[in-house]
N, C-alpha and C positions, 0 to 999 in steps of 0.2 A: 504494498499500499505505500503510494507518494503523497506526501503532503505538499501543498500549493500553499503558499505564501505569496496574498498579495499585499502591495505596497498603493496607497491613496497619495497621490499628490497634491499637495495643498499650492493652488495657484492664487497667488495675492495679484490681484488685478487692481492699478491705482485708477481710481476713478475721477476724473476732472468732468464737473459739469459744465457745459458746452453754453453760451450766454451770446445773445444778438447785442449787437447793436444796433438801433433804430433809429431812421433820419425819418423825419416828416415833413410833407408839404407846407409851405407858407405860400403866401402873395409880396414877399419883402426879398429875399436872395435871388440872385440871376444864374440861369442856367449854369455860366461861366465859373462864377465865382464858390459854387455847390462843387462843380467838376474838379476847381484847382485846392477847394478844400478836403476833398478825399482822395487826391492825390497825394498832399502834402501831410496830412494827418494819418489816413489810413492806410497809405503806403499803396493805393490803386494804382493800378496802370492807367492811361488817359480811356484805353476803350471800356475799360471797367468801369471807370468812374461816369460814363458820360451814360452806358446803360442803366447805373443805377440811378442817375440823374433824373434818367425819362422814365424809369419806375415810381421815385417819390414824387416827379409831377403829374404822371397820370394815375396811379393809383395812391397817392395821400401819403405813402410811406416806402420804406425799403429795408430789411434786412441786410446794411452796408458792410457789417463784418461780423465774424463767429467767432468767440474765444475764452480767454480766461478772464474772469470778472476784473481783476485787477487794471490788467491792460485797457480792456476795451472803458471804464471808467476813466483812464486818463485822455483816452479818444476822445470821450463823450464830453469831457467837460472841456476841450479843445476847441471843438465842434462849438459849444452852446458859448464860450465864448468869443465865437465869429459870430455870432446870432443865428446860428442854424439850429433847427429843433431836433432835438434830439434824445433816446436813456436807453439803457442799456436794461433787459429783459433777461 
């Protein structure tokens, strides 16, 4: 009779909650200003910034960045300082 020993591996997964940086449409800021801000603050390339700006305009909002809360909060503050409506969810 043979005895089989099973080893159970414990896998520890680091769970990082993903948060979204959301920018809202307004009647104040120009397309160019929002595009420039997304490039400078969120490190978007020009195409991504233009696409997000169109979504913001036509849908009323856009998730412009996903990531860790601390990084997004800093970006959000910088956008708010520029007069762009934004929040982290």
